[in-house]
C-alpha positions, 0 to 999 in steps of 0.5 A: 424278571419283572420290574417288581422282582429282586434282581437274580444278582441280588438274591441269596443263591442256595445250591442243593448237591448230591449223588443221583437218586439221593433225592435232591429234587425231592428235598428241593420240592419239599423246601420250596413247597412246589414242584420245582424239579421232576423226580423219578426212581430213574438215576440222572433224571436231573440232567441240567442245573434247574433254577428258580427265583422265589421268596422263601421264609424266613430268607426272603428272595432267594435263587434255588438251584437243583443240580445234577448228580455229582456221580454221573457217569460217561461223557455226557455225565462228565459234562453234567458233573462239570455244570455242577462244579460251575454252580459252586462258583455262584452258590452263597450256601450248599446243601449236600443231600445224602441217601440215608439208606447208603450213607456218605460216599467218596462222591459226597466227601469230594463235594464237602471238600469242594465246599471247604476249598471255596469257603461256601457254608453247607449242611449235610441233609440225610434224606430218606430218614423215614427208611433208615436212621442216620448216622451220629450227626454232627453240628453240620448234619441233620436228618430229613425226609422229603417223603414225610416232610420230617426235619424240612422245617428245621433244614430251612431255618438252618439254611437261613442261619448259614447265609446273611439275609439282613440289611446290605450296607453296599450302596451304588451311589447313595453314600456319595449323596446328601439328601436333596442332591440332584443327579443327572443320569445319561442313558443312550438309547441306540440299537443295542438298548433293550426295547421299552426299558432301561438296563439293570444298572440304570434302574438300580442307580435310579432307585439308590438315588431316590433312596438317598432322598435325592432327585434323579433326572434321566436324559440321552446324551444328546440332550445333556448339554441343554439339560444342564443349562436349564437346571438352574442349579449344579447337579452333585454329579453326572453319571453316564453310560460308559459308551457315551463317556467322550461326548458326555465329558465334553458337555459336562462342566469341569467342576461337575463330577463325573462317572459311570454306571459300569464304574459305580457297579464295579465298586459295588461288586468290590473290585473297582480298585483292581479294575483301576490298577489293571487298566494300565496294562492296556498301555503294555499290550504288544502284537498277538497278545490275547485279551479276554472280554467277558460278559456276565449276561447273554443279551442279543448281539447287535451292530453297536454291541459294546463288548464285541464291537465298540471296545475292540474298535477303540482298543485297536485305535488306541494301541495300534496293535494286532491284538487277539480278542476272545469273548465269553458270556453268560456262565461260561468263563474260562477256568484257565486265564493264563494265555490272556494278558488282560481280562476286560469284564462287564459291570457284572450286574447280573451276577451275584457277588460270589461269582464276581469274586470267583472270576476276579480270583481266577485272574488273580491266581493266573496273574492276569490283570482284571479291569472292566468296561467303564474303566477301560473306556475312560482310559481309552478316552483319556478321561480316567482321572476324571472318572474316578475323582468321587474316590480320593484313594483310587485317584491317588493311584493314577499318574 
């Protein structure tokens, strides 16, 4: 992703599903106008999900996902089917590609049932309509031909109607600001920081501050105190990387609101209240309890990594317990969370709304509290109430 691209997490994810040789990849290529996927008469040519970020009219920025055949066989085939099911957890809409020469099969019907269980808007595209007539079509169905391009434009238009592509009303921080406000952003630069750039939540927050007609000042934690003294005016708030909460809280006057990028991201993704409620579980952890620390990305681990080094260290110091800490990263997330007493998730900047909601629901279905990095660190450092003062309803939840 370049600096000018819409992040994948902000794009509509469109998944194409179906049996082997139904023509999924051919339909994907026809819809995108690109040779995105390799096509062949050999069954199982697509062996792993193929994802492509692109601009697709009339929808705008999207992620197109071509999946392996859902009827794949053998041990390797089962793994491919599992990968396909994982795609359902992030798909904003689905297109089931059915071979019109063979009609709908039990495997196709199983996919339809999965779409319905997960509340995924879907269409059924009967491909190869140039070779065989499609059956009587329902409201969600249409006939297409990847070969002749018949019905492809209609498919694109109907996909666009399935998904919300209008203005997103969610804001990271802009709704908390008044035009002309000054916001100080604290971004530590240590060995775990990416070279030559800011991390995505920091970039997005700066942009949202500017979109609100406000001024953003970015400093390292070591320069915060001096910067606040030089400003000559009180900033509306200070937003920090969560791992710098302790020194930043010390250097930020009590009358200036303080929060973190991770807390704002949890609010943006819709799980901040659950995170605030869930973090109290830390005080009830006992020796041997399992805690899952989950990240949505797969960045290279450094010696100062927040998820695998800093949070485990702070948890141990705070609880004094011998906890069993397990980690997941990227798209790998346990389907069964019942062995865990708590899930501590990153802010989720690399995951779209549907996947974050799925992970939160998975925890809820297992009765496992779900919190995030920022809330956890604020709790461990004794400044949780201060970090959510900007949100009175959440502040009222805390003792």
